[in-house]
C-alpha positions as CSV (number, residue, x, y, z in Angstrom):
1,M,-0.1,0.1,0.0
2,S,1.2,3.7,-0.6
3,P,2.5,5.3,2.7
4,W,0.4,8.6,1.9
5,L,-2.7,6.1,1.7
6,N,-1.6,4.6,5.0
7,A,-1.4,7.7,6.6
8,M,-4.6,9.2,5.5
9,D,-6.8,7.0,7.8
10,A,-5.0,4.4,10.0
11,D,-8.3,3.4,11.8
12,L,-9.9,1.9,8.5
13,P,-10.2,-1.8,8.1
14,A,-7.9,-3.3,6.0
15,A,-10.6,-4.7,3.4
16,Q,-12.3,-1.2,3.4
17,F,-8.8,0.5,3.1
18,G,-8.1,-1.5,0.3
19,A,-11.3,-0.9,-1.8
20,I,-10.6,2.9,-1.4
21,E,-7.1,2.4,-2.5
22,Q,-8.5,0.4,-5.5
23,S,-11.1,3.2,-6.5
24,L,-8.2,5.5,-6.2
25,W,-6.3,3.6,-8.9
26,D,-9.0,3.0,-11.0
27,M,-10.1,6.5,-11.4
28,M,-6.3,7.6,-11.9
29,E,-5.7,5.1,-14.6
30,V,-4.5,6.8,-17.9
31,R,-6.3,5.4,-20.8
32,Q,-3.8,3.9,-23.3
33,A,-4.7,5.1,-27.1
34,D,-2.9,5.9,-30.3
35,Q,-3.2,9.2,-32.3
36,Q,-6.7,8.7,-33.7
37,G,-7.9,7.8,-30.1
38,A,-8.1,3.8,-30.8
39,R,-7.3,2.0,-27.6
40,F,-4.3,-0.1,-27.5
41,T,-4.6,-3.8,-27.1
42,E,-2.5,-6.1,-24.9
43,E,0.1,-8.0,-27.2
44,V,0.4,-11.9,-26.9
45,A,2.8,-13.9,-28.5
46,L,1.8,-17.6,-27.9
47,N,4.4,-19.5,-30.1
48,D,7.0,-17.5,-28.3
49,N,6.0,-19.0,-24.9
50,K,8.8,-20.4,-23.1
51,N,6.6,-22.9,-21.5
52,T,5.5,-24.9,-24.4
53,E,3.5,-27.4,-22.6
54,S,1.3,-24.3,-21.1
55,A,0.8,-23.0,-24.8
56,D,0.0,-26.5,-26.0
57,L,-3.2,-26.9,-23.3
58,Y,-4.9,-23.9,-25.3
59,R,-4.2,-25.7,-28.6
60,L,-5.8,-28.8,-26.9
61,F,-8.8,-26.8,-25.8
62,V,-9.4,-25.2,-29.3
63,N,-8.9,-29.3,-30.8
64,Q,-11.4,-30.3,-28.3
65,A,-13.7,-27.3,-29.3
66,A,-13.1,-28.2,-33.2
67,L,-14.4,-31.9,-32.6
68,R,-18.2,-30.2,-31.9
69,M,-17.8,-27.8,-35.1
70,P,-20.6,-28.4,-37.6
71,A,-19.6,-29.9,-41.0
72,E,-19.7,-26.5,-42.9
73,Q,-17.9,-24.3,-40.2
74,T,-14.0,-24.2,-41.0
75,K,-12.7,-22.7,-37.6
76,P,-14.0,-23.6,-34.0
77,K,-15.7,-20.9,-32.3
78,I,-14.7,-20.2,-28.5
79,A,-16.3,-17.9,-25.9
80,I,-14.4,-16.4,-22.9
81,V,-16.0,-15.3,-19.9
82,T,-13.4,-13.0,-17.9
83,A,-15.8,-12.6,-14.7
84,S,-13.2,-14.0,-12.4
85,S,-11.3,-10.7,-12.2
86,R,-11.8,-7.7,-10.3
87,D,-11.9,-5.8,-13.3
88,P,-13.7,-8.2,-16.0
89,F,-12.4,-5.8,-19.0
90,E,-8.7,-6.2,-18.2
91,A,-8.1,-9.8,-19.0
92,V,-10.1,-9.6,-22.6
93,D,-7.4,-8.7,-25.0
94,F,-5.3,-11.5,-23.6
95,Y,-7.5,-14.5,-23.8
96,T,-8.7,-13.0,-26.9
97,A,-5.4,-13.3,-28.3
98,V,-4.4,-16.3,-27.0
99,F,-7.4,-18.4,-28.3
100,T,-7.3,-16.4,-31.9
101,Q,-3.5,-17.5,-32.1
102,A,-4.4,-21.0,-31.0
103,G,-6.6,-21.4,-34.0
104,A,-10.2,-20.3,-32.7
105,E,-12.7,-17.5,-33.5
106,V,-13.1,-15.8,-30.1
107,I,-16.1,-14.1,-28.9
108,W,-16.2,-12.4,-25.4
109,L,-19.4,-12.8,-23.2
110,P,-20.0,-9.9,-21.3
111,L,-21.4,-11.9,-18.4
112,D,-20.4,-10.8,-14.9
113,A,-21.9,-10.2,-11.4
114,S,-22.9,-6.6,-12.5
115,Y,-24.6,-7.8,-15.9
116,Q,-26.8,-10.2,-13.8
117,Q,-27.4,-7.5,-11.3
118,A,-28.5,-5.3,-14.2
119,R,-30.5,-8.1,-15.9
120,Y,-32.2,-9.0,-12.5
121,L,-33.4,-5.5,-12.1
122,E,-34.9,-5.3,-15.5
123,H,-36.6,-8.2,-14.5
124,Q,-38.1,-6.3,-11.7
125,Q,-39.1,-3.5,-14.2
126,I,-36.5,-1.2,-13.3
127,P,-33.9,0.0,-15.9
128,G,-31.2,-1.7,-14.3
129,C,-29.2,-1.8,-17.9
130,Q,-29.0,1.9,-17.6
131,Q,-27.4,2.1,-14.5
132,L,-24.4,-0.8,-15.1
133,A,-21.7,1.9,-14.5
134,Q,-23.3,2.7,-11.0
135,I,-23.7,-1.1,-10.4
136,R,-20.3,-1.6,-11.5
137,A,-18.8,1.1,-9.1
138,D,-21.3,-0.2,-6.2
139,R,-19.2,-3.4,-6.7
140,G,-15.8,-1.8,-6.5
141,I,-15.3,-1.5,-10.3
142,Y,-14.6,2.2,-11.2
143,D,-14.6,4.3,-14.1
144,R,-14.3,1.4,-16.6
145,E,-16.3,3.4,-19.3
146,R,-13.5,5.7,-20.0
147,I,-10.6,3.0,-20.1
148,Y,-12.7,0.5,-22.0
149,P,-15.3,2.3,-23.8
150,Q,-16.0,-0.6,-26.5
151,L,-16.3,-3.4,-23.9
152,T,-18.5,-1.2,-21.6
153,Q,-20.6,-0.4,-24.5
154,K,-20.9,-4.0,-25.7
155,Q,-21.9,-5.2,-22.3
156,Q,-24.7,-2.6,-21.9
157,R,-26.1,-3.6,-25.6
158,Y,-25.9,-7.5,-24.6
159,C,-28.1,-6.4,-21.4
160,Q,-30.3,-4.3,-23.3
161,T,-30.8,-7.2,-25.7
162,P,-30.0,-10.6,-23.8
163,Q,-31.1,-12.6,-26.7
164,L,-27.2,-11.6,-28.0
165,V,-25.8,-13.6,-25.2
166,M,-28.2,-16.5,-26.0
167,D,-27.2,-16.7,-29.7
168,D,-23.6,-16.3,-28.8
169,I,-23.7,-19.4,-26.4
170,N,-25.6,-21.4,-29.4
171,A,-22.9,-20.4,-31.6
172,V,-19.8,-21.6,-30.0
173,Q,-17.9,-25.2,-29.3
174,G,-15.9,-24.1,-26.6
175,L,-16.3,-21.9,-23.3
176,F,-13.5,-20.9,-21.2
177,F,-13.4,-18.9,-17.9
178,N,-10.6,-17.0,-16.8
179,G,-8.5,-17.0,-13.2
180,G,-9.0,-14.7,-10.3
181,D,-11.9,-15.2,-7.6
182,Q,-14.3,-18.2,-8.3
183,S,-16.9,-16.4,-6.2
184,L,-17.3,-13.8,-9.1
185,T,-17.4,-16.3,-11.7
186,L,-20.2,-17.8,-10.1
187,A,-21.7,-14.9,-9.7
188,A,-21.6,-14.4,-13.3
189,L,-23.7,-17.5,-13.8
190,K,-26.3,-17.1,-11.4
191,T,-28.9,-14.5,-10.6
192,P,-28.5,-11.9,-7.5
193,V,-30.8,-14.3,-5.4
194,G,-28.6,-17.5,-6.4
195,H,-31.0,-19.1,-9.1
196,D,-29.4,-20.3,-12.3
197,S,-29.1,-17.8,-14.7
198,E,-30.8,-18.5,-18.2
199,E,-27.3,-18.0,-19.9
200,F,-25.9,-20.8,-17.2
201,V,-29.0,-23.3,-18.1
202,L,-28.1,-22.9,-21.8
203,I,-24.6,-23.5,-21.2
204,R,-25.1,-26.5,-18.8
205,Q,-27.6,-27.9,-21.6
206,R,-25.1,-27.7,-24.4
207,M,-22.6,-29.4,-22.2
208,Q,-24.4,-31.9,-21.3
209,T,-25.4,-32.8,-24.9
210,G,-21.8,-33.0,-26.0
211,R,-21.9,-29.8,-28.1
212,L,-19.7,-27.5,-25.9
213,I,-16.8,-28.1,-24.1
214,V,-16.3,-25.9,-21.0
215,G,-13.0,-25.3,-19.3
216,G,-11.1,-22.7,-17.1
217,T,-7.6,-21.8,-15.5
218,S,-7.5,-21.1,-11.8
219,A,-10.7,-19.9,-10.3
220,G,-12.1,-20.9,-13.6
221,T,-11.5,-24.3,-12.8
222,A,-12.2,-24.1,-9.0
223,V,-15.8,-23.0,-9.9
224,Q,-17.0,-25.9,-11.8
225,S,-17.0,-27.8,-8.5
226,G,-20.5,-28.7,-7.2
227,G,-23.6,-30.8,-7.8
228,V,-24.0,-34.2,-5.6
229,F,-21.6,-37.0,-5.4
230,N,-22.7,-40.0,-3.3
231,G,-25.5,-38.1,-1.8
232,R,-23.4,-35.6,-0.6
233,P,-23.2,-31.7,-2.1
234,I,-19.3,-31.1,-3.3
235,P,-18.4,-27.7,-2.2
236,M,-16.6,-24.9,-3.8
237,I,-13.5,-23.9,-2.0
238,S,-13.0,-20.1,-2.2
239,N,-9.9,-19.0,-0.1
240,G,-7.4,-20.2,2.4
241,W,-4.0,-21.7,3.5
242,S,-2.9,-25.4,4.4
243,E,-1.3,-23.9,7.1
244,T,-4.4,-22.1,8.8
245,A,-6.4,-25.1,8.0
246,F,-5.1,-27.4,10.2
247,E,-4.7,-24.4,12.8
248,R,-8.4,-22.7,12.8
249,G,-10.4,-25.5,10.5
250,V,-12.3,-24.8,7.7
251,F,-15.4,-22.1,7.4
252,A,-18.6,-22.6,5.3
253,T,-18.8,-19.0,4.7
254,D,-18.3,-16.2,2.0
255,A,-14.3,-15.7,1.7
256,P,-12.8,-12.8,3.6
257,A,-12.4,-9.7,1.5
258,A,-9.6,-9.6,-0.7
259,Y,-7.7,-6.9,1.0
260,C,-7.6,-8.6,4.5
261,P,-4.2,-9.2,5.8
262,N,-3.4,-13.0,6.0
263,R,-3.3,-13.7,9.6
264,Q,-5.2,-10.9,10.7
265,D,-9.2,-10.5,11.7
266,C,-11.1,-9.1,9.1
267,G,-13.9,-8.0,11.1
268,N,-15.8,-11.1,10.7
269,G,-14.2,-13.6,12.7
270,L,-11.9,-14.7,9.8
271,W,-8.4,-14.3,9.0
272,G,-7.4,-13.4,5.5
273,S,-5.7,-16.9,5.2
274,D,-8.7,-18.9,6.6
275,V,-9.9,-21.7,4.3
276,T,-13.4,-21.0,3.6
277,Y,-15.7,-22.6,1.2
278,Q,-19.3,-22.7,-0.3
279,A,-21.4,-25.6,1.0
280,G,-23.8,-25.4,-2.0
281,G,-21.1,-25.8,-4.3
282,G,-20.0,-23.6,-7.5
283,S,-21.5,-24.0,-11.1
284,G,-21.8,-28.1,-10.7
285,L,-20.3,-28.8,-14.2
286,F,-17.7,-31.0,-12.3
287,S,-19.6,-33.0,-9.7
288,L,-16.9,-35.8,-9.0
289,G,-15.2,-34.0,-6.2
290,I,-13.5,-30.4,-5.0
291,M,-11.3,-28.8,-7.7
292,D,-8.3,-26.9,-6.4
293,T,-5.5,-25.4,-8.6
294,H,-2.0,-24.1,-8.2
295,F,-1.7,-27.1,-6.4
296,S,1.8,-28.7,-6.2
297,E,3.3,-25.2,-6.4
298,R,1.5,-23.6,-3.3
299,D,1.6,-26.7,-1.4
300,R,-2.2,-27.2,-1.2
301,Q,-2.5,-30.9,-0.1
302,P,-3.3,-30.2,3.5
303,R,-6.0,-27.8,2.9
304,L,-7.9,-30.0,0.1
305,A,-7.5,-33.3,2.4
306,L,-8.9,-31.5,5.4
307,L,-12.0,-30.0,3.4
308,S,-12.8,-33.2,1.7
309,A,-12.9,-35.0,5.0
310,L,-14.7,-32.3,7.1
311,T,-17.6,-32.3,4.2
312,G,-17.7,-35.8,4.0
313,T,-16.4,-35.3,-0.1
314,R,-14.9,-38.6,-1.3
315,F,-12.8,-37.2,-4.0
316,A,-10.9,-34.0,-4.6
317,F,-8.6,-32.8,-7.1
318,G,-5.5,-30.7,-7.2
319,V,-4.3,-29.6,-10.4
320,D,-1.0,-28.2,-10.9
321,E,0.1,-25.2,-13.0
322,A,0.5,-25.8,-16.8
323,T,-1.6,-28.9,-16.3
324,A,-5.1,-29.9,-17.1
325,L,-7.6,-32.5,-16.2
326,L,-9.6,-33.6,-19.0
327,V,-13.1,-35.2,-18.1
328,R,-15.2,-37.5,-20.6
329,P,-18.3,-39.2,-19.7
330,T,-18.1,-43.0,-21.0
331,A,-20.7,-45.7,-21.0
332,Q,-18.4,-47.0,-18.3
333,G,-18.5,-44.2,-16.1
334,H,-16.3,-40.8,-15.8
335,E,-12.9,-41.2,-17.6
336,L,-10.1,-38.2,-16.2
337,R,-6.9,-37.7,-18.0
338,V,-4.3,-35.6,-17.2
339,A,-2.6,-33.7,-19.8
340,G,0.7,-31.3,-19.4
341,Q,3.6,-30.1,-17.7
342,S,3.1,-31.6,-14.1
343,G,0.5,-34.0,-12.5
344,V,-3.1,-33.9,-10.6
345,Y,-3.3,-34.8,-7.0
346,V,-6.0,-37.0,-6.0
347,V,-7.5,-37.3,-2.5
348,D,-9.8,-40.2,-1.6
349,S,-11.4,-39.8,1.5
350,Q,-13.4,-42.7,1.5
351,S,-11.6,-44.5,4.3
352,S,-9.9,-41.4,5.7
353,E,-9.7,-41.1,9.6
354,Y,-10.1,-37.6,11.2
355,W,-9.5,-36.7,14.8
356,Q,-9.8,-33.3,16.7
357,Q,-9.2,-32.1,20.2
358,G,-9.4,-28.5,20.9
359,N,-7.4,-26.9,18.0
360,K,-5.2,-30.1,17.4
361,R,-6.0,-31.9,14.1
362,R,-4.8,-35.1,12.9
363,L,-5.9,-36.6,9.3
364,T,-5.1,-39.8,7.8
365,F,-6.0,-40.6,3.9
366,L,-5.5,-42.1,0.3
367,S,-3.7,-40.1,-2.1
368,H,-2.8,-40.5,-5.8
369,Y,-0.5,-38.3,-8.1
370,L,-0.9,-38.8,-12.0
371,L,1.1,-37.5,-14.5
372,D,0.6,-36.5,-18.2
373,G,-1.0,-39.2,-20.1
374,D,-2.6,-41.0,-17.0
375,T,-6.3,-41.7,-16.6
376,M,-8.7,-42.5,-13.9
377,L,-12.2,-44.5,-14.2
378,I,-14.7,-43.5,-11.8
379,R,-17.5,-45.9,-12.4
380,D,-19.6,-45.0,-9.7
381,T,-19.7,-43.7,-6.3
382,V,-18.5,-46.7,-4.0
383,S,-15.9,-48.3,-5.9
384,A,-12.5,-47.9,-5.9
385,P,-11.1,-45.8,-9.0
386,E,-9.2,-47.5,-11.8
387,F,-6.0,-46.1,-13.3
388,T,-4.4,-46.4,-16.6
389,L,-0.7,-45.6,-16.6
390,V,1.4,-44.4,-19.5
391,A,4.7,-46.2,-19.6
392,S,7.1,-45.3,-16.7
393,K,10.6,-43.4,-17.7
394,E,13.7,-43.0,-15.5
395,Q,14.5,-39.6,-15.3
396,D,16.3,-36.9,-13.0
397,S,14.0,-35.4,-10.5
398,L,13.3,-31.8,-11.4
399,A,13.8,-28.8,-9.1
400,V,10.1,-27.9,-8.8
401,P,8.3,-25.6,-6.3
402,G,6.2,-27.0,-3.7
403,E,7.9,-28.7,-0.6
404,W,5.4,-31.5,-0.8
405,R,6.5,-32.5,-4.3
406,K,10.0,-31.8,-3.5
407,Q,10.3,-34.3,-0.6
408,L,8.5,-37.0,-2.8
409,N,10.3,-36.6,-5.7
410,K,13.6,-37.0,-3.5
411,Y,12.3,-40.1,-2.0
412,C,10.6,-41.5,-5.0
413,K,9.9,-45.4,-4.8
414,A,11.6,-45.5,-1.4
415,D,10.2,-48.5,0.2
416,K,10.2,-46.6,3.6
417,V,8.0,-44.0,5.7
418,I,8.9,-40.5,4.5
419,N,8.4,-37.6,6.9
420,W,9.0,-33.9,7.2
421,Q,7.8,-30.9,9.1
422,Q,6.2,-28.1,6.9
423,D,4.8,-24.7,8.6
424,N,3.1,-25.9,11.8
425,M,2.4,-29.6,10.4
426,A,3.9,-33.0,11.0
427,I,3.5,-35.0,7.3
428,V,4.1,-38.6,7.0
429,V,4.2,-40.7,3.8
430,Q,4.0,-44.5,3.9
431,S,4.2,-46.9,1.2
432,E,1.9,-50.1,1.6
433,S,1.4,-53.4,-0.5
434,Q,-0.8,-51.7,-2.9
435,T,1.4,-48.4,-3.4
436,R,2.7,-47.9,-6.9
437,W,5.5,-45.5,-8.0
438,F,6.3,-44.2,-11.4
439,T,8.3,-41.5,-13.2
440,R,7.8,-39.4,-15.7
441,K,9.0,-36.0,-17.3
442,G,11.1,-35.6,-14.0
443,H,8.1,-36.1,-11.6
444,C,7.3,-38.8,-9.2
445,G,3.9,-39.9,-9.5
446,Y,1.9,-42.6,-7.3
447,L,-1.3,-44.7,-6.7
448,N,-2.6,-45.5,-3.3
449,L,-0.3,-43.6,-1.3
450,L,-1.1,-43.5,2.4
451,V,-0.5,-40.0,3.8
452,G,-1.0,-38.9,7.6
453,M,-0.6,-35.2,8.8
454,K,-1.2,-33.5,12.3
455,N,-0.4,-29.9,13.8
């Protein structure tokens, strides 16, 4: 935070202070335009990306969309939704350029929480679309009409003629959600009173009939958790650190404000680092378990495992960066395939054991870590999952971020108890007779690995 702003009012709560600071930044932002007044757009060079596997995932998404094209169409159409960002307009250039360079025709859908609020007012016979600028400001998004005139005008036009959104959804073969805050993404799909919006109903119908592939990154992945599995609702994780999870538990409430300090009270009993979740889930387009992201890189195994155990959710999936989890319904069940640079961590809480006394917690559960090309078949709600692994290849371990992954890479295939201390937690990993180890791309993968952790 800027020192002069800190001095302005030291008694303001951190979240309120952060909102004031953001409004000032918005209103002081200089519009980037050429001499003719046309807005400069963000430059993207997908083919120059040093992480080729990350770029390949965008191409993979476009290729999957192409499989759903009608015969007369020459290029797949992909819609992007950028509602995960606090400012939903700032990411439009990037994702438009990325998917265009990956081979798609790209449409930006102006769906976000402000749009849904305006449409809700219109249904109440109140001119909400005319109030979009004020609705955005009420949500902490200021002065965007000056910075992004064409995009804000498109949102107002679509708000006044909502059939335009429906027509775009019907025209595309792929829909992609950006990263940021999954609660904001969910608000773009729901009405302000929590019902499915008409746009979301159409998205779900087209996906369920195989005409639309839906994907996302970061928050755009996490928001897909929801629905019901084995008679239990699938929650959507919305915030928090692993360390704080074992110290304070998990909370079925809205996430603390983005500007709240990690280990300080946000004014509602929550710390900024507390693990929160929506008990009713997110979009529900993925109903096999909880989804988490930036996974191994941020050591999110403890928070995901604890949330899974405490909510009675059997499966939970942690997707690493530059990695994707592809989900395909089959006659046998649901096939999940890993693609990309690293892996997908799977928590199976069916036989987990949890103990708590005061603020001391202990948890044991079964885990799997699947690598590029591996598949997992979930036949039903009670059977053990079935795995198909790509041929293993001996390689040196990589220097990768994440203490958890570093420890298991170090002792990969070791027939011993592996233990280490991480933050305020003791973690123990134990091979058993059904454990299987394998390596690929310098990563250590495994099936049926027993994990214990306590604080």
